[in-house]
C-alpha positions as CSV (number, residue, x, y, z in Angstrom):
1,M,-3.1,-2.7,-3.8
2,G,-3.4,0.3,-2.3
3,F,-0.5,2.8,-1.6
4,N,-2.2,5.9,-0.8
5,P,-1.2,6.3,3.4
6,G,-4.1,9.0,4.0
7,T,-6.7,6.7,3.2
8,R,-8.9,5.1,5.9
9,S,-11.1,1.8,5.5
10,S,-14.7,3.3,4.9
11,E,-18.0,2.0,3.2
12,A,-16.8,4.3,0.2
13,V,-15.9,1.8,-2.3
14,V,-13.5,4.6,-4.4
15,E,-11.5,5.4,-0.9
16,A,-11.5,1.6,0.3
17,E,-9.8,0.3,-2.4
18,R,-7.1,2.6,-1.8
19,V,-6.3,1.7,1.8
20,F,-2.9,1.7,2.3
21,G,-1.6,-2.1,2.7
22,G,-5.4,-3.1,1.3
23,L,-5.8,-5.3,-1.7
24,T,-8.7,-5.1,-3.8
25,L,-10.4,-7.5,-6.5
26,G,-12.8,-6.9,-8.9
27,F,-15.0,-9.4,-10.3
28,G,-17.2,-9.1,-13.8
29,Q,-17.2,-6.9,-16.5
30,Y,-18.2,-3.2,-16.6
31,P,-20.7,-1.8,-15.9
32,F,-21.6,-4.7,-14.1
33,H,-18.9,-6.1,-11.5
34,V,-18.4,-6.4,-7.5
35,D,-15.2,-5.2,-5.8
36,A,-13.7,-6.8,-3.2
37,S,-11.5,-5.5,-0.4
38,V,-9.2,-7.1,1.8
39,C,-7.7,-4.7,4.7
40,T,-5.3,-6.3,6.1
41,P,-4.2,-9.1,3.1
42,T,-0.9,-11.9,2.9
43,M,-0.2,-12.0,-0.7
44,R,2.9,-13.7,-2.6
45,V,3.7,-12.6,-6.3
46,D,5.8,-15.6,-8.0
47,G,6.6,-17.2,-4.5
48,A,8.0,-14.0,-3.0
49,L,5.9,-12.7,-0.3
50,L,4.9,-8.9,-1.2
51,L,2.5,-8.8,1.9
52,E,2.1,-9.9,4.9
53,R,-1.2,-9.1,7.3
54,G,-1.5,-5.4,5.2
55,Q,2.6,-4.6,5.7
56,F,4.8,-4.5,2.8
57,V,7.5,-6.8,3.4
58,A,9.5,-7.2,0.1
59,D,12.4,-5.0,0.4
60,D,12.2,-2.9,-2.7
61,V,8.5,-2.6,-2.1
62,A,8.8,-1.6,1.6
63,A,11.3,1.1,0.9
64,I,8.8,2.6,-1.4
65,A,5.8,1.9,0.8
66,N,8.6,3.9,4.2
67,R,9.0,6.5,1.2
68,L,5.2,7.3,0.9
69,L,4.6,7.3,4.4
70,A,7.2,9.5,5.3
71,A,5.9,12.1,3.0
72,Y,2.2,11.6,4.1
73,A,3.7,12.2,7.9
74,G,5.4,15.6,6.4
75,Q,9.3,14.8,6.0
76,S,10.0,15.4,2.6
77,L,11.3,12.4,0.5
78,D,15.1,14.4,-0.1
79,A,15.5,14.8,3.6
80,Q,14.4,11.2,3.8
81,E,17.0,10.3,1.3
82,S,19.5,12.5,2.9
83,S,19.1,11.2,6.5
84,A,19.0,7.3,5.0
85,R,22.7,8.1,2.9
86,S,24.0,9.5,6.2
87,A,22.9,6.9,8.5
88,P,25.7,4.4,10.0
């Protein structure tokens, strides 16, 4: 799963497999393998919905994803946690 909010869908495999909310599967064994990237996956783990159309929806993972997005947007994690504690 991609957790890097700074990456964009690209033909560059190294970047494409890190696209935020994306999923990459590898088939084969080094050095002969193929990677397949899905840009807007829906994924369940042990029956629990984790990703829906490329958006993290499980509460704990969605919280981490939102922190990463805020950090990428320039808001410090400390400031974000402080505002979350003071929110009604």
